[in-house]
C-alpha positions as CSV (number, residue, x, y, z in Angstrom):
1,M,7.1,20.9,-9.0
2,K,10.7,22.1,-8.5
3,I,12.9,21.4,-11.4
4,T,16.5,21.8,-10.0
5,L,20.0,21.2,-11.2
6,D,22.8,19.4,-9.5
7,P,25.6,21.6,-10.3
8,Y,28.4,18.8,-10.1
9,M,29.7,19.9,-13.4
10,L,30.3,23.6,-12.1
11,R,31.8,22.4,-8.8
12,S,35.4,23.9,-9.7
13,L,33.4,27.5,-9.7
14,P,33.7,29.1,-6.7
15,L,30.3,29.2,-4.6
16,D,29.0,32.5,-5.6
17,E,29.9,32.1,-9.4
18,M,28.2,28.8,-9.3
19,V,25.0,30.2,-7.8
20,R,25.0,33.0,-10.4
21,T,25.5,30.5,-13.3
22,V,22.9,28.4,-12.3
23,A,20.5,31.6,-12.1
24,E,21.5,32.6,-15.5
25,L,20.8,29.3,-17.0
26,G,17.3,29.8,-15.9
27,Y,16.9,27.5,-12.9
28,E,15.2,28.4,-9.7
29,Y,16.6,25.9,-7.7
30,I,19.7,24.0,-6.9
31,E,20.4,20.6,-5.3
32,L,23.6,21.1,-3.6
33,S,25.9,18.2,-4.1
34,P,29.2,17.0,-2.9
35,R,31.9,19.9,-3.5
36,D,35.2,19.9,-1.6
37,D,35.2,23.3,-0.2
38,F,31.8,22.7,1.3
39,M,30.5,18.8,1.6
40,P,33.3,16.4,0.2
41,F,32.5,12.9,-0.7
42,F,32.6,10.7,2.6
43,L,34.5,13.3,4.5
44,H,33.4,15.9,7.5
45,P,31.8,19.1,5.9
46,R,34.0,21.7,5.2
47,A,31.5,24.6,5.5
48,D,31.8,26.8,8.6
49,D,29.4,29.4,10.0
50,D,31.1,32.0,7.5
51,R,30.6,29.7,4.2
52,V,27.2,28.9,4.9
53,A,26.1,32.4,5.4
54,Q,28.1,33.2,2.1
55,L,25.9,30.5,0.3
56,K,22.9,32.0,1.8
57,D,23.8,35.7,0.8
58,S,24.5,34.0,-2.8
59,L,21.3,32.5,-3.2
60,R,19.5,35.5,-2.1
61,R,21.3,38.1,-4.3
62,H,20.8,35.4,-7.5
63,G,17.2,34.5,-6.7
64,V,17.8,30.9,-6.5
65,K,16.7,28.6,-3.7
66,L,17.9,25.3,-2.5
67,S,15.4,22.5,-3.3
68,S,17.6,19.8,-1.5
69,V,21.0,18.9,-0.2
70,L,22.9,15.7,-1.0
71,P,25.6,14.2,1.1
72,L,27.2,11.2,0.7
73,Y,28.7,9.2,3.8
74,K,29.1,5.6,4.6
75,W,26.2,5.4,7.2
76,S,25.5,1.7,6.1
77,S,29.0,0.5,6.2
78,P,29.4,-3.0,7.9
79,D,32.5,-1.6,9.6
80,E,31.5,-0.1,12.9
81,T,33.8,2.8,13.2
82,E,33.3,3.9,9.5
83,R,29.6,3.9,10.2
84,Q,29.9,6.0,13.5
85,T,32.3,8.4,11.6
86,A,29.5,8.7,8.8
87,V,26.7,9.3,11.4
88,R,29.0,12.2,12.9
89,H,29.2,13.6,9.5
90,W,25.5,13.1,9.0
91,K,24.7,15.3,12.1
92,R,26.9,18.4,11.1
93,M,25.4,18.3,7.6
94,I,22.1,18.1,9.0
95,E,22.7,21.1,11.1
96,I,24.4,22.9,8.1
97,T,21.0,22.0,6.1
98,A,18.9,23.5,8.5
99,E,21.1,26.7,8.8
100,L,20.4,27.0,5.0
101,E,16.7,26.8,5.6
102,C,16.7,23.9,3.4
103,P,13.7,21.2,3.9
104,L,15.0,18.2,2.1
105,M,18.1,16.1,2.1
106,N,18.6,13.0,-0.2
107,S,21.2,10.5,-0.5
108,E,22.0,6.9,-1.2
109,F,21.8,3.7,1.0
110,N,25.5,2.9,0.5
111,G,26.7,-0.4,2.1
112,R,28.2,-3.5,0.4
113,P,26.4,-5.4,-2.0
114,E,28.4,-8.7,-1.0
115,R,27.7,-7.9,2.5
116,A,24.0,-7.0,2.2
117,A,22.7,-8.3,5.2
118,E,25.3,-6.8,7.5
119,S,25.0,-3.4,5.7
120,E,21.3,-3.4,6.2
121,A,21.9,-3.9,9.8
122,A,24.1,-1.0,10.0
123,F,21.7,1.3,7.9
124,W,19.0,0.5,10.7
125,R,21.4,1.1,13.4
126,S,22.2,4.8,11.7
127,M,18.5,5.3,11.1
128,E,17.8,4.9,14.8
129,E,20.6,7.7,15.7
130,L,19.7,9.9,12.8
131,L,15.7,9.8,12.3
132,P,15.3,12.0,15.3
133,V,17.5,14.5,14.0
134,F,15.9,14.8,11.0
135,E,12.5,15.2,12.8
136,R,13.9,17.5,15.2
137,E,15.1,19.8,12.5
138,G,11.9,19.5,10.4
139,I,14.0,18.0,7.3
140,A,12.5,15.4,5.2
141,L,14.8,12.7,3.5
142,N,14.7,10.9,0.0
143,L,16.5,7.8,-0.5
144,E,17.8,6.2,-3.5
145,A,19.0,2.7,-4.8
146,H,22.3,3.0,-6.5
147,P,24.5,0.5,-8.1
148,D,26.9,-1.0,-5.8
149,D,24.8,0.0,-2.6
150,F,23.4,-3.0,-0.2
151,C,20.4,-2.2,-2.1
152,E,20.5,-1.8,-5.8
153,E,16.9,-2.5,-7.0
154,N,13.7,-0.6,-7.4
155,A,11.2,-2.8,-5.3
156,P,13.4,-3.6,-2.6
157,A,14.6,0.1,-2.2
158,V,10.5,1.2,-2.2
159,D,10.1,-1.5,0.5
160,L,12.8,-0.2,2.7
161,V,11.8,3.4,2.5
162,R,8.1,2.1,3.5
163,A,9.6,0.0,6.5
164,L,11.1,3.2,7.8
165,N,7.5,4.1,8.5
166,K,7.7,8.1,8.6
167,P,5.6,10.3,6.3
168,W,8.4,12.6,5.4
169,V,10.9,10.1,4.0
170,G,10.4,9.4,0.5
171,Y,11.8,7.5,-2.4
172,L,14.1,8.9,-5.1
173,Y,14.0,7.3,-8.5
174,C,17.4,7.6,-10.6
175,A,16.5,7.6,-14.2
176,P,20.3,6.8,-15.3
177,H,20.1,3.9,-12.5
178,S,17.0,2.4,-14.5
179,F,18.6,-0.8,-16.1
180,H,20.4,-1.6,-12.7
181,L,17.0,-0.9,-10.7
182,S,15.3,-3.6,-12.9
183,G,17.8,-6.3,-11.5
184,P,20.3,-8.6,-13.0
185,A,17.7,-11.0,-14.7
186,Q,16.0,-8.2,-16.9
187,T,17.5,-7.1,-20.0
188,G,15.5,-4.1,-20.1
189,A,13.9,-1.7,-17.7
190,D,9.9,-1.4,-17.0
191,I,10.2,2.2,-16.0
192,A,6.6,2.7,-15.9
193,A,6.1,-0.1,-13.5
194,M,8.9,0.7,-11.3
195,L,7.5,4.2,-10.9
196,R,4.2,3.0,-10.2
197,Y,5.5,0.5,-7.6
198,A,6.9,3.8,-5.7
199,G,3.5,5.3,-5.9
200,E,2.8,7.9,-3.3
201,K,6.3,7.4,-1.7
202,L,7.7,8.8,-5.1
203,R,8.9,12.2,-4.1
204,H,12.2,13.0,-6.3
205,V,13.5,11.8,-9.5
206,H,17.1,12.5,-10.8
207,I,17.1,12.7,-14.5
208,A,19.6,12.0,-17.1
209,D,20.3,9.3,-19.9
210,T,22.1,6.4,-20.0
211,F,23.0,3.4,-22.1
212,N,21.3,-0.3,-21.4
213,H,24.4,-1.6,-20.0
214,K,23.2,-5.3,-20.5
215,G,21.7,-4.7,-23.9
216,S,20.4,-7.6,-26.1
217,S,23.4,-9.3,-25.6
218,G,25.0,-8.3,-22.3
219,L,27.8,-6.8,-24.4
220,R,26.9,-3.4,-24.7
221,Y,29.9,-2.7,-22.6
222,I,32.9,-4.8,-22.3
223,L,34.5,-4.9,-18.9
224,N,37.7,-6.3,-18.2
225,P,38.7,-8.7,-16.3
226,P,35.6,-10.8,-17.5
227,G,33.3,-11.3,-14.7
228,T,34.1,-8.3,-12.9
229,P,31.6,-7.1,-10.3
230,A,31.8,-3.4,-11.4
231,R,28.7,-1.4,-12.1
232,I,28.7,0.7,-14.7
233,H,26.4,3.5,-15.9
234,Q,26.5,7.3,-17.2
235,H,24.5,10.4,-16.7
236,L,23.9,11.8,-20.1
237,D,21.8,14.3,-21.7
238,I,18.3,13.2,-22.6
239,G,18.4,11.6,-25.9
240,Q,21.8,10.4,-25.7
241,G,21.1,7.1,-24.3
242,E,18.4,4.5,-24.2
243,V,15.9,5.4,-21.2
244,D,12.5,5.0,-22.3
245,W,11.5,8.9,-21.8
246,D,7.9,8.4,-22.9
247,A,7.3,5.8,-20.4
248,F,9.4,7.8,-17.7
249,F,7.6,11.4,-18.3
250,G,4.4,9.7,-19.3
251,T,4.0,7.7,-15.9
252,L,5.2,10.8,-13.9
253,R,2.1,12.6,-15.5
254,E,0.0,9.7,-14.7
255,L,1.1,9.6,-11.0
256,G,0.6,13.4,-10.8
257,F,4.1,13.9,-9.6
258,D,4.7,16.9,-7.9
259,G,8.0,16.4,-6.2
260,V,11.5,17.5,-7.0
261,A,13.0,16.6,-10.6
262,T,16.8,17.1,-10.6
263,A,18.8,17.5,-13.9
264,C,21.9,15.4,-13.0
265,V,24.1,15.2,-16.2
266,F,27.7,14.5,-15.3
267,A,29.2,13.3,-18.6
268,W,30.0,16.7,-20.4
269,E,32.0,18.9,-18.0
270,E,33.4,20.8,-21.1
271,R,29.8,21.9,-22.3
272,A,28.1,22.1,-18.7
273,R,26.3,25.1,-19.4
274,E,24.9,23.8,-22.8
275,S,23.8,20.7,-21.4
276,S,22.4,22.2,-18.2
277,A,20.0,24.5,-20.4
278,L,19.1,21.8,-22.8
279,M,17.9,19.4,-20.0
280,L,16.1,22.5,-18.2
281,E,14.2,23.1,-21.7
282,R,13.1,19.2,-22.0
283,I,12.3,18.7,-18.4
284,S,10.2,21.9,-18.0
285,K,8.3,20.9,-21.6
286,E,7.7,17.4,-20.1
287,L,6.5,18.1,-16.5
288,I,5.1,21.7,-17.0
289,G,4.0,22.2,-20.5
């Protein structure tokens, strides 16, 4: 079991200070997520050999390791030029991840839900190019369904992961996406059933709370204009939302989950340290004892 922190709320800190802060909070692992000076959202990585070496040195000096690297590129874009650009970005980021001696990357399906078939076709084209690169570098991959991706629901996402037919490709369940993962027809989220459906493909969980945006009346949030297709959720501290944590943690224990558990709260940058410490304490209590 690796309990790790997504340091997105600490992204304004210089790399070395970010690593030091994570160590001071008591985490042994970092899940490296997008930051402008290293791996921006959707753009080519900024890290050169010197910056990679600086990060490796910081990790060594502060006694922290990378559990995973989380890039976001438009590898399922139905626009072929955009897809090819994303694949180039991915190849460079895989190279950097190998240099960092990190064994795992994770990301989202991406693409467009209103062009789902075209996006899935683009995803498969990208996989044909990238899976051999992952395999050559010995880097595993975990995939998650994300609100506004071409694949947004739990069961179809797990099935896509299985369809890749690679033992080193797994599924990432994101707790604050639970009410989207359950599908539009459900007012709640059967978290236990979704985790069990993933079964042995469940290799990674993202942990944060959220509100049920559908609620009992469908009006937990009011979005304007009415009928907007916007997806809404938040990444809160455990206990601040409506995720069924007894079901979540209880099912992980039932399944003998031994993968990566990432604390990924984004809502409280003004209290990032307090939030991150709280999350570590709760996750450790639930999954390690």
